[in-house]
C-alpha positions in Angstrom: -206.5 -31.9 96.2 -206.5 -28.8 96.6 -204.3 -26.6 98.9 -204.9 -24.9 101.6 -203.7 -21.7 101.4 -203.8 -20.7 98.1 -200.7 -17.7 99.5 -198.3 -20.3 100.6 -198.7 -21.7 97.0 -198.5 -19.3 94.6 -194.5 -18.4 97.1 -193.9 -21.5 96.6 -194.2 -21.1 92.8 -192.4 -17.9 93.2 -189.5 -19.1 95.1 -187.6 -20.8 92.5 -183.4 -20.9 93.3 -184.5 -19.2 89.1 -187.0 -16.3 90.8 -184.2 -15.7 93.4 -181.0 -15.0 91.1 -183.1 -12.7 88.7 -183.6 -10.8 92.3 -180.4 -10.1 93.6 -179.4 -9.8 89.5 -182.0 -6.4 90.4 -181.0 -4.7 93.0 -177.3 -5.6 92.5 -178.0 -3.4 89.2 -180.1 -0.8 91.7 -177.9 -0.5 94.1 -174.9 0.5 91.6 -177.8 2.5 90.0 -178.3 4.7 93.2 -174.5 4.0 94.6 -173.4 5.6 90.5 -175.6 8.6 90.8 -175.1 9.2 94.1 -170.8 9.5 94.0 -171.2 11.9 90.3 -174.1 14.0 92.9 -171.7 14.1 94.9 -168.2 14.8 93.7 -169.9 17.4 90.7 -168.9 14.7 87.7 -172.4 13.7 86.6 -175.6 15.0 86.8 -177.6 12.7 87.3 -182.0 13.0 87.5 -182.3 11.1 89.4 -186.3 9.7 88.3 -184.8 7.7 86.2 -182.5 5.9 88.6 -184.6 3.1 87.7 -183.9 2.1 84.3 -181.5 0.1 84.7 -182.6 -2.5 86.9 -185.1 -2.5 83.7 -183.5 -3.1 81.3 -182.1 -6.1 82.6 -185.3 -7.2 84.0 -186.6 -7.2 80.4 -183.1 -8.3 78.8 -183.6 -11.5 82.0 -187.7 -12.3 80.5 -186.9 -12.3 76.9 -183.8 -14.3 77.9 -185.3 -16.6 79.3 -188.4 -17.2 77.0 -186.7 -17.3 74.2 -184.4 -19.9 75.5 -188.2 -21.5 76.7 -188.8 -21.7 73.7 -186.0 -23.2 71.0 -185.0 -26.0 74.1 -185.4 -29.5 72.5 -187.9 -32.2 74.2 
């Protein structure tokens, strides 16, 4: 039986506990990167290019994806 609303079924699959943890981790990493860049720019301690501020969040996402893939690959059935 097909669901009547595909959008709800799609969001139900995305809205899992593990995905919520991943999103919170990415937002925390992004917040820390932006706050570090802001404070270092205001104090003059370090000059940061604002174009590369999203790189730490993307690195965290890649690490989570690779770790999950490896964990699922070598999981005992």
